[in-house]
C-alpha positions in Angstrom: -1.2 -11.7 -5.2 -0.3 -8.4 -3.5 3.1 -6.8 -4.3 4.0 -3.8 -2.2 6.9 -1.4 -1.9 7.4 1.2 0.8 9.5 4.3 0.0 10.9 7.0 2.2 10.0 10.6 1.4 13.5 10.9 0.0 12.6 8.1 -2.6 14.7 5.3 -1.0 13.3 1.8 -0.8 12.4 1.1 2.8 10.8 -2.4 2.4 9.1 -4.6 -0.1 6.4 -7.4 -0.1 5.0 -6.2 3.1 2.7 -8.4 5.1 -1.0 -7.2 4.9 -1.3 -6.8 8.6 1.6 -4.3 8.6 0.2 -2.0 5.8 -1.9 0.2 8.1 1.1 0.8 10.3 3.2 1.8 7.3 0.4 4.1 5.9 0.3 5.9 9.2 4.0 6.8 9.0 4.1 10.2 7.4 7.7 9.5 6.3 6.7 6.6 4.0 4.8 6.1 0.8 3.2 2.7 0.2 2.8 1.3 -3.3 0.3 -1.7 -3.6 0.0 -3.7 -6.8 -2.8 -6.3 -7.1 -2.2 -9.1 -9.6 -4.9 -11.8 -9.7 -5.8 -11.0 -6.1 -7.9 -13.4 -4.0 -11.3 -12.0 -2.9 -9.9 -11.6 0.6 -6.9 -9.5 -0.7 -9.2 -7.3 -2.8 -11.5 -6.8 0.2 -8.6 -5.9 2.5 -7.2 -3.3 0.1 -10.4 -1.8 -1.1 -12.8 -2.1 1.9 -10.7 -2.4 5.1 -11.1 0.8 7.1 -7.5 0.6 8.3 -6.2 0.9 4.8 -6.7 4.3 3.2 -6.1 4.5 -0.5 -4.4 7.6 -1.5 -4.4 8.1 -5.3 -2.4 10.8 -6.9 -4.3 13.4 -8.9 -4.5 12.6 -12.6 -2.7 15.0 -14.9 -4.8 15.9 -17.9 
């Protein structure tokens, strides 16, 4: 299962549980941040999030 939340740059919730086909569009919007949580994902969901070229994973830097 994929859970997702989109937030504005002001920290307000924009939308949640976004359809997978809409995720690339939301990621291209510089006014939104997309949070994706995978819980027991299917192989297709994992492949979409980790391998699909239209989804770019942006991980925050780890603080030591």
